[in-house]
TIKOLPA-34338 format. One record per residue (C-alpha): chain; x, z, y. Coordinates in Angstrom, 1 decimal, always signed. Each point is the difference from the previous one (the first is absolute). Example, Ala and Ser with C-alpha at 12.3 -4.5 7.8 and 13.67 -1.06 7.14 Angstrom:
ATOM  chaine    east      up   north
ATOM       A   +12.3    +7.8    -4.5
ATOM       A    +1.4    -0.7    +3.4
***
This chain:
ATOM  chaine    east      up   north
ATOM       A   +14.6   +30.1   +20.3
ATOM       A    -3.3    -1.9    -1.1
ATOM       A    -2.9    +0.7    -2.2
ATOM       A    -0.2    -0.8    -3.7
ATOM       A    -3.9    +0.1    -1.6
ATOM       A    -0.7    -0.7    -3.8
ATOM       A    -2.8    -0.8    -1.7
ATOM       A    -0.2    -0.3    -3.7
ATOM       A    -1.8    +0.6    -3.2
ATOM       A    +2.5    +2.7    -1.3
ATOM       A    -2.5    +2.5    +0.3
ATOM       A    +1.0    +3.5    +0.7
ATOM       A    +1.8    +1.1    -3.1
ATOM       A    +2.4    -2.0    -0.7
ATOM       A    +3.8    -0.1    +1.4
ATOM       A    +0.3    -3.6    +0.8
ATOM       A    -0.9    +0.0    +4.0
ATOM       A    +2.6    +3.2    -0.2
ATOM       A    +2.7    -2.6    -1.1
ATOM       A    -1.4    -2.3    +2.8
ATOM       A    +0.6    +2.7    +2.8
ATOM       A    +3.2    +1.8    -0.9
ATOM       A    +1.8    -3.7    -0.5
ATOM       A    -1.9    -1.1    +3.5
ATOM       A    +1.8    +3.3    +1.6
ATOM       A    +3.0    -0.6    -1.8
ATOM       A    +0.9    -2.8    +2.0
ATOM       A    -2.2    +0.7    +3.4
ATOM       A    +0.1    +3.6    -0.2
ATOM       A    -1.9    +0.3    +3.7
ATOM       A    -3.1    -2.3    -1.3
ATOM       A    -3.4    +1.8    +0.7
ATOM       A    -2.0    -0.5    -3.4
ATOM       A    -3.9    -0.7    +0.1
ATOM       A    -2.4    +0.5    -2.9
ATOM       A    -2.6    -2.8    +0.2
ATOM       A    -1.4    +0.7    -4.1
ATOM       A    +1.4    +0.2    -3.5
ATOM       A    -3.7    -0.1    -1.3
ATOM       A    -0.4    -3.5    +0.3
ATOM       A    -2.3    -0.9    -3.1
ATOM       A    +2.9    -1.8    -2.1
ATOM       A    +1.0    -3.6    +0.8
ATOM       A    -2.7    +0.2    +2.9
ATOM       A    +0.5    -2.3    +2.4
ATOM       A    -2.9    -0.3    +2.0
ATOM       A    +0.2    +3.9    +0.0
ATOM       A    +3.2    +0.1    +1.6
ATOM       A    -0.9    -3.0    +2.4
ATOM       A    -3.3    +2.0    +1.1
ATOM       A    +2.6    +3.7    +0.1
ATOM       A    +2.4    -2.2    +2.5
ATOM       A    -2.4    -1.8    +1.8
ATOM       A    -1.4    +3.6    +0.9
ATOM       A    +3.1    +1.4    +1.3
ATOM       A    +2.6    -2.3    +1.0
ATOM       A    -0.7    -0.5    +3.6
ATOM       A    +0.0    +3.8    +0.3
ATOM       A    +4.0    -0.1    -0.4
ATOM       A    +2.7    -0.7    +2.7
ATOM       A    +2.0    -3.5    +0.5
ATOM       A    +2.7    +0.1    -2.3
ATOM       A    -1.7    +2.3    -2.8
ATOM       A    +0.8    -1.9    -3.7
ATOM       A    -2.6    +0.2    -2.4
ATOM       A    +0.9    +0.1    -4.3
ATOM       A    -2.9    -1.4    -1.9
ATOM       A    +0.9    +0.8    -3.3
ATOM       A    -3.2    -0.6    -2.3
ATOM       A    +0.0    -3.2    -2.6
ATOM       A    +3.7    -0.1    +1.4
ATOM       A    +1.9    -1.4    -2.8
ATOM       A    +2.3    -2.7    +1.1
ATOM       A    -0.6    -4.0    -0.8
ATOM       A    +2.1    -1.2    +2.7
ATOM       A    +2.1    +1.5    +2.8
ATOM       A    -1.6    +2.8    +2.1
ATOM       A    -2.0    -0.9    +3.0
ATOM       A    -0.4    +1.5    +3.8
ATOM       A    -3.0    -0.6    +2.0
ATOM       A    +0.6    +0.4    +3.4
ATOM       A    -2.7    +0.7    +2.2
ATOM       A    -0.6    +1.0    +3.6
ATOM       A    +3.1    +1.5    -0.3
ATOM       A    -0.4    +2.4    -3.1
ATOM       A    +1.4    -1.1    -3.3
ATOM       A    -1.2    -0.4    -3.7
ATOM       A    +1.6    -0.1    -3.0
ATOM       A    -1.2    -1.1    -3.5
ATOM       A    +0.0    -2.2    -2.9
ATOM       A    -1.6    -3.3    +0.2
ATOM       A    -3.4    +1.1    -1.2
ATOM       A    -2.5    -1.1    +2.3
ATOM       A    -0.5    +3.4    +1.9
ATOM       A    +2.0    -1.1    +3.1
ATOM       A    -2.7    -2.8    +1.0
ATOM       A    -2.9    +2.7    -0.4
ATOM       A    +1.5    +2.5    +2.1
ATOM       A    -0.5    -1.5    +3.0
ATOM       A    -3.0    -1.9    +1.9
ATOM       A    +2.3    -3.4    +0.9
ATOM       A    +3.6    -0.9    -1.5
ATOM       A    +3.2    +2.1    +0.5
ATOM       A    +2.0    -1.2    +3.1
ATOM       A    +2.7    -0.5    -2.1
ATOM       A    +1.3    +0.9    -4.4
ATOM       A    +3.2    -0.4    -1.7
ATOM       A    +1.4    -0.1    -3.4
ATOM       A    +2.5    +2.7    -0.2
ATOM       A    +3.2    -1.1    -1.3
ATOM       A    +2.2    +2.9    -1.4
ATOM       A    +1.2    +1.2    -3.4
ATOM       A    -2.3    +0.3    -2.4
ATOM       A    +0.4    +2.5    -2.9
ATOM       A    -1.5    +0.2    -3.4
ATOM       A    -2.5    +2.9    +0.9
ATOM       A    -1.3    -1.3    +2.9
ATOM       A    -1.9    -2.8    -1.6
ATOM       A    -2.3    +2.6    -1.5
ATOM       A    +0.6    +2.7    +2.7
ATOM       A    +1.4    -1.4    +3.8
ATOM       A    -1.2    +3.4    +1.4
ATOM       A    +3.2    +1.6    -2.0
ATOM       A    +2.6    -1.9    +2.0
ATOM       A    -0.2    -3.8    +1.1
ATOM       A    -4.0    +0.9    +2.6
ATOM       A    +2.2    +3.3    +1.3
ATOM       A    +2.8    -1.8    +0.9
ATOM       A    -2.4    -2.4    +2.3
ATOM       A    -1.7    +2.6    +1.2
ATOM       A    +3.2    +1.9    +1.0
ATOM       A    +1.6    -2.8    +1.9
ATOM       A    -3.3    -0.5    +1.8
ATOM       A    -0.3    +4.0    +0.9
ATOM       A    +3.4    -0.4    +1.7
ATOM       A    -0.9    -2.9    +1.8
ATOM       A    +0.7    -2.7    -2.1
ATOM       A    -1.7    -3.4    +0.2
ATOM       A    -1.0    -1.4    -3.1
ATOM       A    +1.6    -4.0    +0.9
ATOM       A    +3.1    +2.0    -0.5
ATOM       A    -0.4    +0.8    -3.9
ATOM       A    -2.3    -2.9    -0.4
ATOM       A    -1.6    -3.3    +1.2
ATOM       A    -3.6    -1.4    +0.9
ATOM       A    -2.1    -1.1    -2.3
ATOM       A    -3.5    -1.6    +0.4
ATOM       A    -0.7    +0.3    -4.1
ATOM       A    -1.4    +2.7    -1.5
ATOM       A    -3.2    +1.5    -1.7
ATOM       A    -3.6    -0.4    +1.9
ATOM       A    -2.5    +2.4    -1.0
ATOM       A    -3.2    +0.0    +2.3
ATOM       A    -1.9    +3.8    +0.8
ATOM       A    -3.2    +0.2    -1.1
ATOM       A    -2.7    -0.6    +2.8
ATOM       A    -3.6    +0.7    +0.3
ATOM       A    -1.6    -3.5    +0.4
ATOM       A    -2.7    -1.3    +1.2
ATOM       A    -3.1    -0.7    -2.5
ATOM       A    -3.6    -0.8    -0.8
ATOM       A    -2.2    +2.2    +2.6
ATOM       A    +3.4    +2.5    +0.8
ATOM       A    +3.7    +1.1    -0.8
ATOM       A    +1.2    +0.4    -3.4
ATOM       A    +2.6    +2.6    -0.2
ATOM       A    +2.5    +1.6    -2.9
ATOM       A    +1.5    +3.7    -0.7
ATOM       A    +3.7    -0.5    +0.8
ATOM       A    +0.9    +3.6    -0.2
ATOM       A    -1.4    +3.6    -1.5
ATOM       A    +1.3    +3.3    +2.0
ATOM       A    +1.2    +3.1    -1.5
ATOM       A    -3.4    +1.0    +1.1
ATOM       A    -1.7    -2.4    -2.3
ATOM       A    -1.2    -2.2    +3.6
ATOM       A    -0.5    -3.7    +0.0
ATOM       A    +2.3    -2.0    +2.1
ATOM       A    -1.3    -3.6    +0.4
ATOM       A    +1.1    -2.7    +1.9
ATOM       A    -2.1    -0.5    +2.7
ATOM       A    +1.0    +1.3    +3.6
ATOM       A    -1.3    +1.2    +3.0
ATOM       A    +1.0    -3.7    +1.5
ATOM       A    -2.1    -2.0    -2.8
ATOM       A    -2.7    +2.2    +1.3
ATOM       A    +0.1    -0.8    +3.4
ATOM       A    +0.3    -4.0    -1.1
ATOM       A    -2.1    -0.3    -3.0
ATOM       A    -2.6    +2.7    +1.0
ATOM       A    -0.1    +1.4    +3.4
ATOM       A    -3.3    +1.3    +1.3
ATOM       A    -2.1    -1.0    -3.0
ATOM       A    -1.5    +2.2    -2.5
ATOM       A    +1.8    -0.3    -4.0
ATOM       A    -0.5    +2.1    -3.1
ATOM       A    +3.5    +1.0    -2.3
ATOM       A    -1.1    -0.7    -3.2
ATOM       A    +1.6    +2.8    -2.3
ATOM       A    -1.5    +1.2    -3.2
ATOM       A    -1.5    +3.7    +0.6
ATOM       A    -1.4    -1.1    +2.9
ATOM       A    -3.1    -1.2    -1.8
ATOM       A    -1.9    -2.9    +1.8
ATOM       A    +0.9    +1.8    +3.7
ATOM       A    +3.7    -1.1    -0.3
ATOM       A    +1.7    +1.6    +3.2
ATOM       A    -0.7    -1.2    +3.3
ATOM       A    +2.3    +1.8    +2.4
ATOM       A    +3.8    +1.0    +0.3
ATOM       A    +1.2    +3.4    +1.1
ATOM       A    +2.6    +0.7    +1.5
ATOM       A    +1.0    +3.6    -1.8
ATOM       A    +1.1    +0.2    -3.5
ATOM       A    -2.4    +2.7    +0.5
ATOM       A    -3.5    -0.3    +0.9
ATOM       A    -1.6    +2.9    +1.2
ATOM       A    -3.5    -1.3    -0.7
ATOM       A    +0.8    -1.0    -3.9
ATOM       A    -0.1    +2.6    -3.0
ATOM       A    +2.8    -0.3    -2.2
ATOM       A    +0.0    -2.8    -2.7
ATOM       A    -1.2    -2.3    +2.6
ATOM       A    +1.0    -3.6    +0.1
ATOM       A    +0.9    -1.2    +3.6
ATOM       A    +2.1    -2.2    +1.9
ATOM       A    +3.0    +0.5    +2.4
ATOM       A    +2.9    -1.5    +1.7
ATOM       A    +3.3    +0.8    -1.0
ATOM       A    +3.1    +1.0    +2.4
ATOM       A    +1.3    -3.5    -1.0
ATOM       A    -3.7    -1.6    +1.0
ATOM       A    -0.6    -1.1    -3.8
ATOM       A    -3.7    +1.1    -1.4
ATOM       A    -0.2    +2.7    -2.3
ATOM       A    -3.0    +1.1    -2.3
ATOM       A    +0.4    +3.6    -0.8
ATOM       A    -2.0    +3.0    -1.4
ATOM       A    -0.2    +3.2    +2.4
ATOM       A    +1.7    +2.8    -1.7
ATOM       A    +0.9    -2.3    -3.6
ATOM       A    +3.4    +0.2    -0.5
ATOM       A    +1.8    -1.5    -3.5
ATOM       A    +0.3    +4.3    -0.5
ATOM       A    -3.2    +1.0    +0.5
ATOM       A    -2.2    -2.8    -1.8
ATOM       A    +1.9    -3.6    +0.3
ATOM       A    -0.6    -1.2    +3.6
ATOM       A    -1.9    -2.9    +1.2
ATOM       A    +1.4    -2.4    -2.0
ATOM       A    +0.3    +1.6    -3.0
ATOM       A    -3.8    +1.2    +0.0
ATOM       A    -1.2    -2.9    +1.5
ATOM       A    +1.6    -2.2    -2.8
ATOM       A    +2.7    -1.8    +2.2
ATOM       A    +3.2    -1.4    -0.8
ATOM       A    +2.7    -1.6    +2.0
ATOM       A    -0.7    -3.9    +0.8
ATOM       A    -4.0    +0.8    -1.0
ATOM       A    -1.8    -1.6    +2.8
ATOM       A    -2.6    +0.9    +2.5
ATOM       A    -2.8    -1.7    +2.0
ATOM       A    -0.6    +0.6    +3.5
ATOM       A    -3.5    -2.0    +0.7
ATOM       A    -0.3    -1.0    +3.7
ATOM       A    -3.6    -0.1    +1.7
ATOM       A    -0.3    -2.4    +2.9
***
């Protein structure tokens, strides 16, 4: 018995994920199924990687993760191994973005492919692989190791003249913006120096501090602020502004996915 997680862009109103889970349980009835997210923006591998980067280390060894975003097959399915966890995916570039370093191993799985597997691998072939792994099988039993897979770099903040250039990599259900800037980057690049996060709706003053709460008591409603997410990524939010009561920080401040924000560093 082991855990099998799912992350897809099929949304909550369709039947595809139910088919996948049914197939898995037919072959591995004792598997523990965990949903990571099904509302990933369609075909968005950066958001997929961000969500996986934020949670996969919390799972125990032996967990199998099924990556069902942009999953149509162009070659045989892949299984990446990292710290004794398994990641099932098509060769679309997402695997390289999930980890800070390279996967420990990657296997190309050689199982019979049905016609429907090419467009909907979650319905059959991915579940065969997940069932095999969840029962304690090893990837080398159903495939061969490969050093060839599509590489795509996770977008990272970088030093620019006078500061750090960041991007919005995720907008959560509250409309908060997650930047590709982490606490570790803050320690490495800024430390004890003063800084200004230049964001719209903050006028010339910018954001000069980072709160430790998503609900800072000292701020009024609708005031923009910066905070650290539980996963260590920088979040730009507006107090009590959400998608259902006005729009959330991203919409109200005029930002979308992959928009740029600049952090000025003052020596």
